[in-house]
N, C-alpha and C positions, 0 to 999 in steps of 0.2 A: 408244656411241650417245648423243646429247643427249636431255634430257628432252622436247624437242619431238618427236623421232623415236619416242621411246617412246609418247608420247600418240597418235601418228599410226598406231600398230600396229593391226591388224585387231581387230574387236570380239570375235572368237573366240580371241584370242591367250591363252596360258596365263599367269595372273597369280599371281605368287608373292610373298607378303608374308612377310618374315621379321621385321620389327619387331613386337613383341607376340607373342601366340600365333601360330605359323606357320599360314598359310592358302594353300591352292593350289586355284585355281578356274579353270574354263573357262566363260566366260559366267555362267550362274546355277549351274552344277553344281560342287559341292564334291567335289574329287578326294582329299581327305584319307584317306577310307576305302580308297582303292586303293593306298595307301602300306603295303606289307607289313611293312617294318622300320623301327625308330627310326633305325637308321644310314643309311637312305635319306634322311631329312631332314638328318642330320648331314652327309652327303656333299654333298647338294645346297647346303646353307648354306656349306660350305667351299669348294666350286667356284665359287659365285656371287660370294663375297667376294674370294677369292684368284684372280681371273680374269685376272691379267696374265701368267700363265705356265702351262704344262702341268706336271702333277705325276705322278711315277712311281708305278706300281702299288705298288712296295715301300713308298714313303712313305706312301701312303693306307692300305695294309693295316696298317702299324705304327701309324698314328694312330688307327685305329678298332678294331683287334684287338691291342693291345699284348701281351697275355698268350698269344696263340696262336702256334704255329710259323708261319713265313713262308708255307709252302705252303697251310696251312689259312686264313690271313688272306687270301691271294690268291683262294682258292676262294670265301670269303664275299664278297669284293669283287665277284667276277664276278656273284654272285646279286644283290647290291645294285645293281650297274650295269644288270642286266637289268630290275629293277624300275624304277630311274630312268628308263631309256629308254623303257619303257612309259608311265610317267607323263608324260613330256615330249611324247610323239608326238601329232601331231594328224592329222585325216583327210588333209591334203595334205602333211605334213612328218613324216618319221620322226626322232625325237629332235633336234629343232632346237637348234642351239648345242652339242650335246655331241659332243666330239671324243674318240674312243676308239681308240687304237692298242694293239699288243702290249705297249708299254712305258709308255705314259702315258695320262693322262685330263685333259681340260680342258673347261671350259663357256664358250664364247665368247658375246658379245651377239648377238642375233638378233631380227628383227622379230616373231617368233611369240612371243617371251618378253617378259615384263614383270616386272621384279624391283625391289622398292621400294628396297632398299639402294643400288642403282646411282644413284638420284637424289641420295643423300646424298654421292656421291663429289665432286660439284661444291660450290663454295663457296656459303655461303648467299645471297650476292648474286646468284649465278646461279640459284639455286633460286626465289627471290622477287624478280622485277625490279619496278622501280617500278610502282605501279598507275596506271591511266588512269581518272580519275574514281573511281567506286565498284566498278569491275570488276577483280577480281584478275586478274593476267596468268596465273595458274594456270588451267587448264581448270575451270570451276565444277562440272562433272559428275564431275571426277576427285578423289574424296575420300580415296582410298586413302593418299596421302602424308601428309596432315595427320592422318588418323586413326591412323596408326602412329607418328607423331612422339610422343616422350615415352614410349613403351612400351619395355621391355627386348627386346633383341634375343633371339629364340627364347625368349620368356617362359615360364618353367616347364619348360624342356627341359634335360635332362642326360643324359650317358653314364656311368654308374658304372663305375669301373676304367679310364677312358681319360683319364689325367692330362695328357697332352700336348694332347689335344683340349680338355680343361677350361681349361687355361691359355690356349690360343688363344681360346676362346670368352669368357673374362674380359677379355682384351685388346680384343677386337672390341666387346663390350658397352661398355666404357669409351669407345672411340672413338666409336661410333655415338650413345652417350648424349650426349656432348659435341656432336657434330654435330646432333643432334636439338635440344638446347638452343639452339645457334646459329641453327637455322632457325626454331624456335618464336619466338625474340626478333624475328627478321626479319619473320615473318608476323604477329606480334602487333602490332609497330610500323606495319606496312602497314595492318592493319585498323583500328587506332586513328586513323590519319591519314585514312583513307577513310571514317570514320563508321560502320563496320560493327561497333557495339558488342557485338553478340551474339557475334561470331567473336573480337573482342579479349578478351572475358571468358573464352570457352572455352579459348583458347590460353594466356591468363595462368593460368588455374587449372591447366592441365597443367603448365606450368612450376613452378607453386608445389608440385605433388606431387613434381617432380624436385629442387628446391632451395627449401625454405621460406624460407632466409635470403638469397635473391637480392633485394637491395634495389631494384635497377633494375626488376625485374618487379613488386615490391610497389607501387612508384610508379605503374607502368603500370595495374595493376588499380585503384588508387585513382582514377586519371584516368578510367578506363573506366566505373567505377560512377558517378562524379560526372556525367560527360557524358551517362550513360544516364538521369539523373534519379534515381539510387539514392543521395542524398547520405549518408543515414544508414549504409548499407552501406559506403560509401567510408571513413566515420569508423571504423566497426567494424573494417575491414580494417586500419587503421592501429593501432588499440588492440590488436588480436590479435597484429599483428607486433611491436609495441613490447614486448609481455609475452614474446613468444618470444625476441626478442633479449636482453632482460634475464635470462631464465631460462637461455638457452644460452650466451651470450658475456659477460653481465654488463655490457653497454653499451646505451645508447639508439640509436634510429635516428639517421642522420646529419642534418646541418642541412637539406639539400635536401628530405629526406622530411618533416621536421618543418615546413618552410615550405609544402609542398604541402598538408599536413594543415590548416594555419592558413587557407590561402586557400579550401579547401573549406569549413571551418567557417564562415567569414565570408561565404560565398557569392560570392567573387571568382571562383573556378572553378565556373561554373554548368553546368547541363544545356544541351546544344545545343538551340536552337529546331527546331521541326518543319521549318522551311525550311533549316536548316543541316545536318541529319543526317537520314538515313533512319530511321523508327521501328522499334523492335525487332521488332514483329510484322508490319509492313506490307511488301508487295511494294514494291521501288524504283520501279516504274513507276506507283504509284497517283497518280491525279489528283483531289485533293480538291475541285477546282471543278466536277466533273461532278455535276449534280443527280441524285439517285437515291433511291428509297424504301429505307428500312432500319429494322429493329426495333432499338431500343436500350433498355438499362437505364440509368436516370439516377439518380445519388446526389447529393443536395445536403446538405452537411454544414456545421455551424457549431461552431467550437471557441473558446470564449471563456475566457481566463485573466486574472482580474483582477489588476492591478499598480498600486501607488500612484504610482509615479514614471512620468509620461508617456513619458519618453525610454527608460527601461528597458522599458516596455511595448511601445513600437514595436519595439525589438530582439527582445523575447521573442516577440511576435506574429509577426514576420518568420520567427524560426527555427521557431516551431511550425508556421507555414504550410507551410515547406519540407518539414518532417518528415511533415506530413500528405499532401502531394502525393507525396512518396516512397512512403508506405504505399499510396496509391491506385494509383500506377504499378506497384508490385510485384504488385498483383492484376489488372493489365490495364486499369486505368482511364486515361482521357485527361482530365486535370485541367485546368479553366480557372477564372478568377477569376469571381466573382459579386458582386452589390452587397453592400456592407457587409463583414462579416467571413466571408462565406460562399464556399465552394468548390463547383463542380459537376464531377463526373466522369461520363464517358460510357463505358459498357462495351458493346463490339461495334462500336467504330468506331476507326480506319478499316478494320479487318478483323473480320468477324463471328466469333463463337466460340459454339458451342452451350452452353458454360458461362457465358456472359457474365452472365445474371441471377443465377445462384448465386455467381458471383465478386463481384457487387457486394454481395450480402448478407454474404458473408465479409469483404470489405473494411470494411463497416460494423461488424461485430462486432470486427475487428481494431482499428479506430480507437478503440473504447470500451475495449479492453484496454490499449492503449498509451498513450492520452492522458486516460482517464477520471479518473485520479487528479490530474492537474494542471490540468485544464480542464473546462468544461461542454461537453459534446459532445451536439449535437442533429443527428439525421439524418433525411431523408426519402427514400424510394425509390419509383421509378415505372418502369413498362415500357409501351412502345407503339411504334407505327409512325410514322414521320416522314419528312420529306424531308431528306437530308444533302447538303451540297454544300462550300462553302468552310468552313462549320462543321458540327459534327455534327447540330444541331437547328435548321435554318434558320428554322422558324416559331416556335420557342421554346415550344411548347405543353407538350411533355414536360417541359422544364426548369422551367417555371412550376408545373406540378402537383407536381414533386418539391420545389420551394421551399415550396409551400403546405403539404404534408406535413411538412416540416421545422418549420414554425411550430407544428405540432400536437405536436411531440415535447416532452416534459419533459426536464430535464437528465438525461443518461444513457440516453436512448431513441432508438430507430430506429423510425419509423412508415413502414408500407409500404402501397402500394395493393392493391386486390383484384386489379387486372391482374398485379401483380408476384407475388402469391402464386400466381396460376394458372400462371405459368411456372416458378416455383421448386419448386412441388409439396410433397412431404412431406420435403424435405431439411432444413427449419427448422421450428421451433415457433413458433406465433403466439398472441396474445391479442387478441380482438376489442376494438375501441374504438367509440365513437359514430360512425355514419355521418355523412358530409358530403355536400355537393352533388355531390362527384366520385365518390360511392359508398362502399362499405364500406371501412374502413381497419383496420389491425391493428398491434400492437406486436410486434417480433421479440423473442423470448425466449430463443432458443438454436439450436444445431444438434441434429438428431435423427439417430439411427443411420441409415445408408444403407439405405433400404427396397429390398426385393427386388421388381423390377418384375413386376407380375402376368403379363405376357405371356412371362416366362422359363420359366413352368411349361409352356408349349406349345413343342414343338421338333418340326418337321417336315422332312422331306427331308435330314436330316444323319446317316442311319444309317451310311452308309459312313465319314463323318468320325469318328462315335463309335466305330465298329469299329476305325479306325485308332488312336485315342487309347488304347482298351482294350487293343489289342495291345502298345502301347509301355508301358502301365501293367503288364502281365504281365511284360514284360522287366525293368522297373524292380524289381518285387517279387522277381525272380529274381537281382537284384544288378547288372544292367546298366543304368547310367543312360542316359536319353534326353532329347533337346532337341527341342521341336516349336514351330515358328513358325506361328501361325494368323493369316492375314491376310485382309482384305477391307474394303470401304469401310464408312463408318459406317452402322449400322443393319442390317447383313447377318446379324447374329446370332452374333457371336463371343462376346459375354458370356452368351448363352443357352446356347451349346455348352459353354461353360466351366462355367456353373452346374450343368448336368446332369452333367458329368464330376465336378466337385467333390463332388456328392452321392453318386456312386458310390464315389469314393475314400474319402471320410470314413466311409461306411457299411461299408466293408470294411477298416477298421483303419488307413487313411492318415492323415497329418498334412498340413496345408495351411499354407504360408507364402505370402501374397500381398504383392506390391509394386505399389502404385498410383501411376502417373505422372500428373502434371498439368502443364498448359501453363505456369502461372506459376513452376514449380519446375524448369523445364528447364535453368537455368543454375546450379542447386544440385547439387553432387556428391553422389550417394547419398541424395538426398532421399527417394525411395520406401523405401529401406531404413530410413531414419530414422523414416518414417511407420509402417511395420510394427512397429518397436521401440516407438514410442510407444503404439500400440494395445495391444500385449501387456503393456506396462508400466502401462498405465492412466493414462497422462500425458494431462491435458487442456489444451486450448488456453489457458486462463486460469492455468495453474499457473505460479508464479513459478519463477525459475532454481533456487533451493535445493530446492524440492519436486520438480522435474523430475529433478534428479540424485539425489535420495533414492529416487524411485520407480524410477529405472533401477538403482540399486545394490540395492534390494529384489528387483527382477525377476531380476538376474544372480545374487544369492545364492540364490534360489528354484530357478531353472532351470538354472544353470550354476555351482554353487558351487566347483568346481575351477579355474574360469577367471576369477573375479572380478577378481583382482589384475591380470591381463593385459588383460582386456576392458574394463574401466571406462574407463581413460584413452584407449583407442582409439575407443570407441563414444561417449563422452559429447559429443564435438563434433558428432555428428550430431543430438543431441536438444537440445543447449544453444542457447537462443535468442540468446546473445551469441557463440557460437562459429561461425566461418566457414570456418576453414582446416581442411584434412585433412593432417596434418603427417607421417604415416607410412602411406602407402596400402598398401605391400607388407605391412607388419606387420598391418594391418587385414584385407587379403585372406587372409593366412595363417590368421588367427584365424577368420574366417568360414568357410573351407574346413574347418577342424577342427570348428567347431560343427555345420555341416551334416553332416559325416561321422559325428560322434558321434549326431546325431539320426537319421540314416538307419540306423544300426546297431540302433536300437530299434524303428523301424516304418518302412514306406515313406513317402516324402515327395514331395509336390507343391510346387514352387516356381513361382509364377505371377507373371509380369510383365504387368500389363494396361495398355492405352494406351501401348505401347512407342514409338509414334511421337513421344511427348513425353518420352522418357527422356533423361537426360543421358548424356554419353559415358562417364563413369565407372561408372555403373550397368550399362550394356551390357558394359562391359569385365569387371565382376564376374561377370556371367552367363556370359560366355565362359570366364572362369578356372574357374568352377565346372564348366562342361561339360568343360573340358580336364583337370580333376582326376580325372575319371572316377568321380565319386562315384555311388552308387546312388540318385540322385534323378531325378525327372521334372520337367524345366523346360519350362514352357509360357509361350511369348511371344506375346501378342495385339497386333496391330498393324494400322493401316489401310495402311501402306505397307511392303511385304514387303522390297524390295531393301535400303533403307538399314539395316534391322535385321539383315538376313542378312549385310550386310557386316561386322558386328561379332560375330556369333555363329557359332562354327564348328560343323561337322558337325551341322547341324540338319535335321530332316525338316520338310517344308513342306506345310501344308493351306491351300489358298485356297478361301474360301467364295464360291460364286456365287449369283446370284439363284434363287429358287424358280420352278419352272415354274408354268403357269396352273392345273393340276390341284391341286398342293400349296397354291397361294395361295387356291384356292376352299375347300379343306379348312380352312385356317387361319381364313378368314373365318367359316365355319360355327361354329368354336369360340369365337368372340368374341361375347359377349353383345350388344355395341353394334349388330351387323348383323342381329339377329333380325327387325327389321321391314322390312329392305331387300328389294326384289324382285330377281329375277335380273339385269334390265338394270342396276340400281344397282350390284350387286356387280361385274358385268363391267367397269363404268367404274372402279371403285375399283382392281380388278386391273390395268387398263391403265395407270392413272396411277402405281401403286406400282412397276411394273417388276419385281416379284419380290423387292423389299427388305422383309423382315418389319416393320421399324420403320416404314417408310413406309405400309405396308398397315395396321398397327395404329392409327396416329395418324389416318390418313384415315377409317378405319371409326369411330373414336371420335367424330370431328367429324361425320360423316354421321349417326351414331346421335343425336347431340344436336340436329342441325338438320333431320334428314329430308332432303327433295329441294330445299330452298330454298337454292341456292347452295352447298350443301356440296361439290359436285364441282368447283367453280371455285376455291375457296379453298385455301390451303395451311395446315395446322395450325401454330399458333405454335411447337409442339414441333419442327417440322421446318424452320422458316423459317431458324434460325440455322445448322443443319447443312448445308442446301443453300447458304446464302449464304457460309458459310466456304469452301466448295469453290469458289465463283465468285470471291471475293476472293483466293484464293491465286494465281490465274493472272494478276493484274496487269493490264497493258495489253491482254492478250488478251481481257479481258472485254468490251470494245466490240465485239469480232467475235462473241463468243457472244451478246451481247444482240441484235445485228443478225440473227444466225441465228434467234434465237428468234422474230423478227418473221415470218420466212418460214414458220415452222411447225416441227412435229416432224421433218420431213425437208426437205432443201433441196439446191440444186445450187450448187456453188462458183462458177460463172460468173455466176449470178444474184446471189449474195451480193457478189461483187466489185463489180458494176455498182451494187448498192444502196448500197455503202459509198462509191461514187465514188472508189475506190481501185484503180487497174489494176495495182498491184504484186502480186507473187506472194503469195496468202494461204496457200500450202501450209505454210510454216513454222509460222504461228499455228494452223492446223488440226491439224497434227501435234502440236503441244504440248497443244492441247485433247483430242485423242485420247489422248495419253500420260497425261493427268490424268483419263482415263476420264469425260469430259463428252461426248464425241462418238464416234461409231463410223463409219469409212469403209466405204461399201457398194459402192464401185467406180464407174467411169466418171464421177467427179467428184461423186458423191452422198454426202451425209453424213446422219446422224440423231443425234438426242440419246440418250444412253444410257438416260435416264428422262424420262418425260413431266414429272415434278415439276421436274427441272433445267431444262427448257425453261420451265415455268411460273414458276419462281423468277427466271430470268434476265429473262423478259418483264416480270414484275410488279415488278421492281426499278426500271424506267425510269419516269420522269415521263410523264404524259399527252402534254405537249408533244413530248418525244423520241419516244415511240411513234408519235405521229400523223405527225410528219414522216417517219419511216422507212417507216410503211405507205404514205403517199402516193408517196414515192420508189420503193418496190417496185412499186406499181401502175403508174407511169409507165415503169418499166424494162421490165416485162413487156409492155406494149402496144407500146412504141416499139423495143425491142431485141430482145425475144423474142416476136414476135407469134405463131409456131407454138405456143409454151406456152400463150399466152392463149386461142387458138382451141381447144385441146385441153382446157384446164381453165380455162374462164371463171369458175367458182366461186372460184378462187383470186384472180383480178383483182377479182372482186366484193368479196370479203372485204377484200382490201388497200385498195381504193378506199373502201369504207364506213368501215373503221377509220381511214383517213387523212382522212376528213371531206369527200371529194368524193362526195356523196350522188347527184348526177346520173349520174356514172359508175358508181356502186355499183348504181343501179337497172337501168341498161342492161345491165350484166354479170350481174346476178342473174337477169334475165329471160331472157338468153341461156342461162345455166346451166341453168335450169329447162327450157327447150325441149330442150336436148341431152340432159339426164337423162330426160325423158319419151320421146324418140326412142329412147333405149336401153332403155326399159321399166324404168328405175331409179326406181320409183314413190316410195320414201322420200325419196330425194335431191331428186327433182322437187318434192315437197311442201315440203321445207325451203327450196329455193331461191326458189320462188314466194312462200312466206310472207315471206321477207325482202324481196323486191321489192315486195310489196303493203304491207308495214309502212312502207317508205320512201314509196311513193306516196300513202298515206292520211295520214302524219304531215307530209308536205310536198307538199300539192296543187299548189303553184306550179311543181313540177317536171314535171308531166305533165298530160294531158287526162283528162276524165272517161271517154271511150271507151277509153282506154289502161288506165285503173284497172279498169274493168269486165272488159276482156280479161284482165288479170291474175287477176281473180276467177274467171272461167270457167276459165282454165288451172289454177288451184289447185284448183277444184272437181273437174276432170277427174283431176288427180293424186291427189286424196284418194280418189276412186272406184277408181282403179287400186290404191291402197294398202290401203284399209280396206274396199272392197267397195261394192256398189250401194246398201247401206243406211247409208252414212256419214251420221250426224247432223251432223257437222261441215260436210260438204259441203252438206247441205240449208240450215243456217242461213246459210252464205255465199251460197247462191243467193237466198235470201229477201232478203238485203240487196242483191244485185245486181238483182233485179227492182224493188225500190223505187226504186234509183237510176235504172233504165231508164224506169220510169213517170214519175218527176219530170222527167227530161230529155227525155221524149217520144222515146225511142229504140226504134223498132219492132223493128230487128234485135236490139238488146240484149234487148228484151222476150221475143222468141222463144227466144232462146238461154237465157235464165234460166228460162222456162217449161219449156223442153225438159229442163233438168236437174232442175227440180222434179218434173216428170212422172216421171223415172227414179227419184227418190227415193220418190214415192207408189207406184210400181209395186213397188219392192223392199220397201216396208213394207205391200204388199197393201191399199192404199187404191184398190181397183180401180174402185169407182164414180166416185170423184173423178178417177181417173186416166183413166177412159174419156171423161169430159167434157172434161178437158185435152187428150186426144189429138184430139178432134173440133175443139176450139178451135184447136189447133196446125195441123190439116189445113186449116181454113178461112182461116188467116192466113198460110200458107206462100206465099212469093214467089218461090222458086228451087228448083231440083232438089234441092239438098242438104237444104233445110228440108222439101220435100215427101217425101223419102225417109224422114226421120226421123218425120214425122207418120204416114206409112203403117206404119213399123215400130210406132210407139206404138198405132195402131188394132189392128194384128195382135196385138201383145203383150197388150193389156188383154182383147180378145175372146177370146184363148186361155185365159188364167186364169179368165175367167167362163164358160168351156165353150161359147162361141158359135164352135164350130170352122169352120163354113162361111164365116162372116163374116171370121173371122181369116184363112182361106186366101185369100179374095179380096183382102184388103189386102196380104198378104205376096207374092202373085203379082204384083201391080201394082208392088210394091216391087222385086221381082226384075227386071221389065222395065225399070225406071228405072236400077237399079244396074248392070245389064249394060253400058249405054250410058255410064255416068258414069265420069270418071277417078278414080284412087284418092284424089286430094286432096280429092274431094267426097264420098266415101263414109263420112264420119264421122257419128257420131250427132248431135252437138251443133251442127254448123256452125261450129266454132271457127275462129280465125284461122290455125292450123297444123293439119296432117294428124292430129296426135296428139290432137285434141280429144275423141275417143272411140272407141268400137269401130268397125269396118268393118261397115256396114249390109248389105253383100252377104254377109258371113259370118254375122252374127247373124239376118238375115232368112231365109236358107237354113236356119239351125239350127231356128228356130221353125217354119218351113214344113214341115220333115221331121217333127217331132213331130206338128204338126197333120194332116198327111196320114196318119200312122199311126192316129190317133184316128178319121179318117174311113174307114178301112179300105182306103187306097191303099197297100198294102205295098210294091210294087215302086217307085213314085214316091217313097215316103218314104225307101227305102234309097239311091236314086241321089241324091236332094236332100241327104241328109246327107253322102254321099261328096263331093258338090260342095262343101258347106260346109267339110269338112275341107281339101280341096284349096285353096280360096280362103284359108282361115285359114293354111295353111303358106306361102302365096305372098305374102301381103299385107305381111308384115313387122310386123304388129301382133301380138305375142305374146298379149296379152290376148284378142283376138278368136279366136286360134287355140285358146286354152284354152276359150273359149265353145263352139267347134265340137266339140272333144273332149269335153267335159262332156255335151253334148246327145246325142253318139253314144253315150256310156256309159248315158245314161238311156233312149235308144231301145232299146238291147239289154236293159236291165231290163224295159222295158214288154213286150218280145217274150218275155221269160223265158229269156234266153240269158246265164247267169252267166259263161261264158267270154269272150264278146265284151265284156260289161260290165266285167270285170276288167281286160282288155287296155286299153281305152279310159281307164279310171279311173287305172291306173298311168301312162299316158302323160301325162294331164293334171295328175296330182300332181307328177310329175318336172319338167315344164315350169313349173308354178306356183311350185314351191319355188325354181327358179333365178331367178325375178323377183320373189318376194315377194307373190304375188297370194293374198291370205288366203281369199278365197271359194272359188276353184278348188282350193286345197289341201284345204279342208273337203269339198267335193263329191267330189274324187277319193278322199279317205280314207273317206268314207261309202259311196260305191258300191262301192269295192274290198272293204270289210268285208261288204256285202250279197252280193256275188258269192261270197266265200269261205264264208259261211254256206251258201249254196245249193249249194255243192260239198262240203259236209260238215265244214267247218273252223269251230271257235269263234272268234268275232271280236267279242265283246261290247264290250271296251274300245275297240277301234277304232271301233265304232258311236257310242259315247259321245263320243270325241274328235272324229270328224267332225261330229257333230250340234252340238257346242259351237262349233266352228270357223265352220260355215255360219252358226249363229245370230248369232255376233258380226259377221260381214261382211254378212249379208243378212237383215234383220229379218222379211222376208215369207216365208221359206222354210219356216214351220211346217208347212203341210199336206204339203209334198214331203217333208221330213225325217221327219216323224212316220210317214207312209205307208211309207217305206223301212224304218224300224226296225220297224214292225208286221209287214211281210212277212218281215223276218229273224227276228223272234221266232216267227212261225208255222213257218218252216222249222227252227228249232231245237227245235220241239216245245214251245213255251211259249205255248199259246193265251190263258191268262189275261192274261199281260203284253201279249199282242198285242191283245187285246180293249180293254185300258185305253188303249193308244196310239191305236187306232182311234177310240174315243170322244172323246179329246182332239182328234184331227185333224178329226172331223166338227164338233165345236164350233167349232174355228178356222175351218173353212171357212164355216160359217154366219155368224159374226161379220164375215168379211172378204168375203163374197159370192165366194168362190173356189170355182167349181163344176166345175173341169176333171177332178177325180178323185174326185168325190163317189160316183158310180155305183160305182166299183171299190171304194171304201172300204165302201159298204153291202154289197157282195158278200162282202168280207173279214170284215165284221162277222158276217154269217150263218155263214160257214164257221167262224169261231172259236167262236161260240156252240154250234154243233153238236158241235165237238171237246170242248167243256167239259161239255155236258149231254146229248149224244146225242139220242134221239128225243123226249125230254121237252120240247124247246123247238123242235120242227118248226114249229108254227104261226107263231111269232115269226120264225124264220129265213125262213119263206116269205113273210111280209109284207115283210121287208127285201129280199128278192130281187125281189119285185114292184116295190117302190119304186125299186130300182136299175134294173130294166129300163125302167121308164117314163121315168126321167131319161135314160138312155143312148140310148133311142129318140129322145127329143126332141132330143138333141145330134147324132144321126147317128153315134154312136161305135160303129162296127161291131165292132172287136175286143172292146169291153167287153160288147156284147150277146151276142156268141157265148160268152163266159166265164159270164155270167149264166145263159143257157139251158142250159148244160152243168150248172151247179149245180142248177138247178131239175129237170132230168131226173134226176139222181142222187137228189135229194131225193124225187121222186115214185116212183122204183123202190124207194127204201127204204121208203116208205109202203105200197106194194103188197105187198112182201115181209113187212112187219110184219102186214098184215092177214091174209095167208095163214097165217102162223104162229099167229095168234090163233085162227083157225078150227080148225086142227090141235089146238090145245091144248083148245078147247072140246069137240071130239069125244072126244078122249081122256078128259076129265073125266066126260062122259055115259056112256061105255062102262063 
């Protein structure tokens, strides 16, 4: 089978890798643990390689069990074949490729099997055909071949006592080693020619470990370093190779190698320009000409080396400049020339990195270390947000600031801006300098020990993962080594989980060895191991070579005295600043396995590889070899990308960390001091934007705590900008699709996106790649959403205003022209797109339409938002509309505010005062009536009953049509009811009912608005008030039927606010009647309906009356009374008398007459202040009743006076039910007086006798 046929095999095929440590996988599942016998692997390898013929059972038994009798060997072979057959079987194919007969066994090629060594059966030219452009002809997603190249066949595997098998294995190892070398040469040449320098260096370093004296490969490495911009590394590569040649062979490198070295030193072989080769860290599809916002760290340096001879000075300056550029490039900087002898380097361009600011500071310190002795080095560092396009800093403002800071630096200093210190945090030490016009500045004094992030002390929602790790730790302590891969996106909490586990392990006698991977070291083999050794040896970054070697020697003599002679020459290259080659990898690996074995015999060991997505291939190979050695150590691998790492690490258990749910996110927020002052709504918004990522949540909370509510929820903290931007930069050309999707919002449809891009080609491949990179989630039916709100925000904010505006306008046009159905259903989307696109006339039209649609749906909060947007455009751009239209928007917004906030909305009142002023100035009588009507409603809700009655009469006198007359009659009925003029109220409400019965539904609104949703339906509200009025007048039967009619009309009119009105008044009616069962039924109905639509007032009324009813039925509901009272007061400022009387009645029912009396006194004072007389007679009666309950007969005279006062008022109001209650109280009081006088007489007689 050809390589192409192998690559075309199904994704669930069995993948057998024999190069390097053997791995057998199906999909993501490691099948290694299902292999019962070591000889199963031996048989599999033998059959896979010797696949040109069948092999007799006798031969295989003798090969694998030479010391056993033939029958015993065949019996064992049957068991191993059974295990192998089970291993190879898939759901659809039984033992694919395995041909077993009574006499022979063979393993044929089969589409369900992929075996890496079969690819090396072909010649190198067939393995790596010529590249087309920069795209390798090998499948770029198929890395198994190149990962295995250079590794030993069945690395670390042997069968003791099987000499024939051992000889066969040695021959095959030699064969495949040479085939690997040939293929690596071919691949390395291909990568070098295509400009893929990262691949060329990786492949060349692998070849170097196989044959350090391969001069052809040494020249290739030198060229790759030089063309990668790493000139000094290229020259060091030559020096190291020349020393090795002299030491091993006693000869210098040949002439061609020496000439190459000379051309590199003289600059003849230079680094390829950006337009000649792809940048090391940039996606090949990057388009630097696209303007976009980007956060950059900018370093401006000046290295001046005095020289007496001008010609020598020019050459020296040129060489020094090249060396400085190489140093900056090594730390991820993009260096460009600056005026004079300065250089500017940009960190975070063309691909963002969250470590960019820290990398810039490290680069500055490295420049001082390397060149401070030979030149005067002055450096300025700054960080900020700029527009990048064809150049990193198009406006030049960041570059200019860094240059100014460089001028402040004395020789040997690095001066850093306050902005830069804010993003580098506590990783470096600083000394404050005098402030400048640009703000505070500091001098960098060094690197500080890595601080432990404060939020790592907080770990939530990882109990299962921690339990998993502790179980593996127990196994490790029992002598069974474990490897665990912990994966998840940046900020998900991998480091926090590791920190908590490390504390547990160390506190229980464990030892920790941590390898830290860094992006700038991903091409340096075993750099994480070298960093760990440097830390344990006390080697500092400024230590010279001799001191570094001595500290390493001291460390080895202290910790490993029996291995110093062997260990020092193998390890020294890892910490030697002049050493680049690793000349004996296998010997080093054997040493490290021995050292970890010795350490684990003394105490349990945790080996951690952090940020493994930046690990070099050799480090991953070392981790795998340690795992295969079955040492009693626990290896933890933390990575952002699980699959690439798992491809290198055998037999690993996997833990994938997902986002926190909203409940845990709330708990985490409560534990953060920064959120103490934030309200619940602000916290909910933080949780929505963070999407369950702890780091996002922590940084958003910190920013919100610093800024409060002023823009904190729109910005992205600088600590997250680079993390998010790095994810976007990694997707290359697909970023323009992601940005266009961001313009559509958090969720979008693929059809609309395609039209917006003006590209009718299939977007599915790009969207699938974005989904694969965990930036989008497919929701089905062509709908997608961003995985996190912050990713959408970062993509959106990275675009320039011009680009965003053009896309918004395009989307608005697409929605109205191509997708009119979407526009009609979601006009607010069109409105936002048009407004953001600068078409304010269309924005005004669609915001108005969105407000009306939301109001019809009773979505009060949405209606307020949409009308506000429309009114803002109309008032800021009066040329776009007429005064009448602006006033209509004000009325609609006022109505929506009343729906949302209640009748007492102060915002609505202020808006109506403005509308009335406009109507008077423009002599608009209709507008004046509409504004007055709404102001009347505000007066009524605030119990301005005297002024309200005057306004009601004015409205009645100026009404010109039925709609206005109906509202005026309602206003007269309403004001007279609250003032206790029940007969007058009844007359107005009856006349209203007569008009409303004949009026169409579109006219039966309170305020005469331009659309039916202008207010409540007066047929419903008028009947509701009339029902209560009739009860007070003693017309019980009529009251009951009238309220039933109000409920019927409310349910049928389609206005849910009016329906709530009718249900609330029905609940009040049952309360007046003293029927708690009926009151509770209607209260629950109104609360349920009001909660569905967000009607604050009716939620409060329902809660309050339901609590009243429960109290009268024997249940305690004090907290509900308080809650309902507060809600009603917030929405309806004039509800004081009603609320206080309900609470007073409840307190009496609960047996708390003193609390009731206090509430009654407050209610009477409120009624006197507001001239609200409708319930005063009942309050006076309740006052007398409470007084008697508290003091008994001692206050009979006072109670009688209050009852007389109540009776006089109720009689004047013709309030028959109240009159009957008062008379009953008086009768009981008189009866009690007569009984008291009779008892006094009996007492007197007894005393006389």
